[in-house]
C-alpha positions in Angstrom: -59.3 277.9 50.4 -57.4 277.2 53.7 -56.6 273.7 54.4 -58.6 273.4 57.6 -62.0 274.8 55.8 -61.2 272.3 52.8 -61.1 269.4 55.6 -64.1 270.7 57.5 -66.2 270.6 54.4 -65.0 267.2 53.2 -66.1 265.8 56.4 -69.5 267.7 56.3 -69.9 266.2 52.8 -68.6 262.6 53.3 -71.0 262.7 56.8 -73.7 263.5 54.2 -72.8 260.9 52.0 -72.7 257.9 54.8 -76.4 259.3 56.1 -77.9 259.0 52.8 -76.4 255.8 52.2 -77.5 254.9 55.7 -81.2 256.3 54.8 -81.3 253.9 51.4 -80.2 250.8 53.6 -83.0 251.5 55.9 -85.4 252.0 53.0 -84.4 248.4 52.0 -84.4 246.7 55.1 -87.3 248.1 56.6 -91.2 248.7 55.6 -92.5 251.5 53.8 -95.6 253.7 53.2 -96.1 256.2 50.5 -92.4 255.9 49.4 -91.1 256.9 52.7 -89.0 254.3 54.9 -90.0 253.3 58.8 -87.3 255.6 59.9 -88.9 258.7 58.2 -92.3 257.6 60.2 -90.7 256.8 63.3 -89.5 260.8 63.9 -93.3 261.3 64.1 -92.5 259.5 67.9 -90.1 262.2 68.8 -90.8 264.0 72.0 -91.2 267.6 70.2 -93.8 265.8 67.4 -97.3 267.5 67.5 -100.5 265.4 67.8 -101.3 265.2 64.5 -97.5 264.2 63.4 -97.9 261.6 66.0 -101.3 260.5 64.4 -100.1 260.6 60.7 -96.8 258.3 61.8 -99.4 255.7 63.8 -101.7 255.4 60.5 -98.8 255.0 58.4 -97.4 252.0 60.7 -100.6 250.4 60.8 -100.3 250.7 57.0 -97.4 249.0 57.0 -98.8 245.8 58.4 -98.8 243.1 60.9 -94.7 243.0 59.6 -93.8 246.3 61.2 -94.2 245.2 64.8 -91.6 242.6 65.2 -89.4 245.4 63.6 -90.5 248.0 66.3 -90.0 245.4 68.7 -86.6 244.4 67.9 -85.5 248.5 67.6 -86.1 248.2 71.5 -82.6 246.8 71.9 -80.8 249.2 69.0 -77.5 249.5 69.6 -75.1 252.0 67.8 -71.9 250.5 65.9 -68.8 252.2 66.7 -69.0 253.8 63.1 -72.6 255.2 64.3 -71.2 256.3 67.3 -68.6 258.3 65.5 -71.1 260.0 62.9 -73.4 260.8 65.9 -70.7 262.4 67.9 -69.5 264.5 64.6 -72.9 265.4 63.7 -73.6 266.8 67.3 -71.1 269.4 66.6 -72.0 270.4 63.2 -75.0 273.0 63.1 -78.3 271.7 61.6 -77.0 267.8 61.3 -77.7 266.2 64.6 -81.6 266.1 63.5 -80.6 264.6 60.3 -78.6 261.8 62.1 -80.2 259.4 64.6 -78.4 257.1 67.0 -79.5 253.6 68.8 -81.3 256.0 71.7 -83.3 257.8 69.2 -84.6 254.7 67.7 -85.2 253.3 71.2 -87.4 255.8 72.4 -89.1 256.1 69.0 -89.8 252.5 68.8 -91.2 252.4 72.6 -93.6 255.3 72.2 -94.6 254.1 68.7 -95.6 250.6 70.3 -97.3 252.5 73.2 -99.3 254.5 70.6 -100.6 251.6 68.5 -101.9 250.1 71.4 -103.5 246.3 71.5 -102.0 245.6 67.9 -98.6 246.0 69.1 -99.4 243.5 72.2 -97.9 240.1 70.5 -94.7 241.6 69.6 -94.2 242.8 73.0 -95.5 239.5 74.8 -92.8 237.8 72.2 -90.3 239.7 74.0 -91.3 238.5 77.5 -91.6 234.8 76.4 -87.8 235.0 75.2 -85.8 233.7 77.7 -82.8 235.0 76.5 -84.1 238.6 75.7 -82.4 241.7 77.7 -85.8 243.6 77.5 -88.1 241.2 79.1 -88.4 243.7 82.3 -89.2 246.7 79.8 -91.9 244.3 78.0 -93.5 243.8 81.3 -93.3 247.6 82.0 -94.9 248.1 78.4 -98.0 245.4 78.8 -98.4 247.0 82.3 -98.9 250.4 81.0 -101.2 249.4 77.8 -103.6 248.0 81.0 -106.3 246.2 79.6 -105.2 246.3 75.8 -102.7 244.1 77.3 -105.2 241.2 78.3 -103.9 238.9 75.6 -100.2 238.9 77.6 -101.9 237.5 80.8 -100.8 234.1 80.2 -97.2 235.0 79.6 -97.5 237.3 82.4 -98.4 234.5 84.6 -95.5 232.0 83.2 -93.0 234.6 84.9 -94.4 235.3 88.3 -92.0 232.7 90.0 -89.0 234.3 88.5 -87.2 236.3 91.0 -85.9 239.4 88.7 -89.5 239.6 87.0 -92.4 238.0 89.2 -93.7 241.5 91.2 -93.4 243.7 87.7 -95.4 240.7 86.2 -98.0 240.8 89.4 -98.1 244.7 88.9 -98.7 244.1 85.2 -101.6 242.0 85.9 -103.2 244.4 88.4 -102.9 247.1 85.7 -104.8 244.9 83.3 -107.2 244.8 85.6 -110.7 242.6 85.4 -109.6 240.4 82.4 -106.6 239.1 84.5 -109.0 238.8 87.7 -109.2 234.6 86.7 -105.3 234.7 87.9 -106.0 236.1 91.6 -105.8 232.7 93.2 -102.3 232.6 91.8 -101.5 235.6 93.2 -102.1 234.7 96.5 -99.7 231.9 96.3 -97.0 234.0 94.8 -97.6 236.2 98.0 -96.6 232.9 100.3 -93.3 232.4 99.2 -92.2 235.8 97.9 -89.8 238.0 99.4 -91.0 240.5 101.9 -89.7 243.5 100.0 -91.9 242.3 96.8 -95.0 241.4 98.7 -96.8 245.0 98.5 -97.0 244.1 94.4 -100.0 241.4 95.4 -102.2 243.9 97.4 -102.0 246.8 94.2 -102.8 243.9 91.8 -105.6 242.2 93.7 -107.3 245.9 94.6 -107.1 246.6 91.1 -108.4 243.1 89.6 -111.4 243.1 92.0 -111.5 239.4 91.9 -115.0 237.4 93.3 -114.2 238.0 96.6 -115.8 234.4 97.8 -112.8 232.9 95.6 -109.7 234.8 97.1 -110.1 236.0 101.1 -110.4 232.6 102.5 -107.4 232.1 100.7 -105.9 235.5 101.8 -107.1 234.6 105.5 -105.1 231.3 105.3 -101.8 233.1 104.4 -102.5 235.5 106.9 -102.8 232.9 109.8 -99.7 230.9 108.6 -96.7 231.7 110.8 -94.5 230.2 108.4 -95.3 232.9 105.6 -93.1 236.3 106.2 -94.9 238.8 108.5 -94.8 241.4 105.6 -96.5 238.9 103.4 -99.0 238.2 106.1 -99.9 241.8 106.4 -100.5 242.1 102.8 -102.8 239.2 103.1 -104.7 240.9 106.2 -104.9 244.1 104.0 -106.0 242.8 100.9 -108.7 240.3 102.4 -110.4 243.5 104.2 -110.2 245.6 101.1 -111.8 242.5 99.2 -114.2 241.6 101.8 -115.9 245.1 101.8 -119.9 244.5 101.7 -119.9 240.9 102.6 -120.5 240.8 106.4 -119.4 237.1 106.8 -115.8 237.8 104.8 -115.7 241.0 106.8 -115.9 239.4 110.0 -112.9 236.4 108.7 -111.0 239.1 107.5 -111.2 241.3 111.1 -110.8 237.8 113.0 -107.6 237.4 110.8 -106.2 241.0 111.5 -107.0 240.1 115.6 -104.4 236.9 114.9 -102.0 238.7 112.9 -101.9 241.2 115.6 -101.3 239.1 118.3 -99.0 237.0 116.6 -97.1 240.3 115.9 -97.6 241.6 119.6 -95.8 238.0 120.7 -93.2 238.1 118.3 -92.2 241.8 119.5 -92.6 240.9 123.3 -90.2 238.0 122.2 -87.5 240.2 121.0 -87.5 242.5 123.8 -87.0 239.7 126.3 -83.9 238.5 124.6 -82.8 242.0 123.9 -83.0 242.7 128.1 -81.2 239.4 128.5 -81.8 237.1 131.9 
């Protein structure tokens, strides 16, 4: 046998042996179901897996018990070792072997899809990522909680706790909006957040309040106060006016109040623009 072919066969044999060892270690390290490791069931969440395969995988993960959720959350930060990178690279050029070797990106994608498919049961594990100040996955945790919508009701306090974070605040506000009615009690906090937020992020408050549909009488007056406050950015005041008008619908006295706020805002805006034009025109 030519030396090149022998080396190629030896390389494939080594890769297969290492893949077997990696699978064995996964079997020991992670929960199992019906004698199969977590890694086997996670393949049911590949993008090309059938709905039946995903449902079977979901049942398997639920059967593994509560311990599986933190494991899945940890996989969202999976990273390849240099050895795994090399193994994946070699497997990519060997016909039929790529599907048998999973890299970190595969595990991250599968873990995310699995957590989303498991729904409300996965919320505590995702919330734990958000409340860990050292976690680099906090923005992703917020996105996932928002995508889960009302199922993330249990995460409302954690989302509120990061609203003042300049990097996480608008995402948290949008997630609260996606949760909807269960988060409506936090509407006054969102109005307070609107007062101080950067103009580029202010629109999150409008979408959140519109989705929550909080009790209008507890929110509209506060929004009008923001709209009438000249110390607040013009963008935030515009958002406050739009939100007040949205929530006041059907309440004549509140509609009048929000209409007055709109007229005052327009008057202030007109005066501000007139001042800028006069400054440009010069003496």
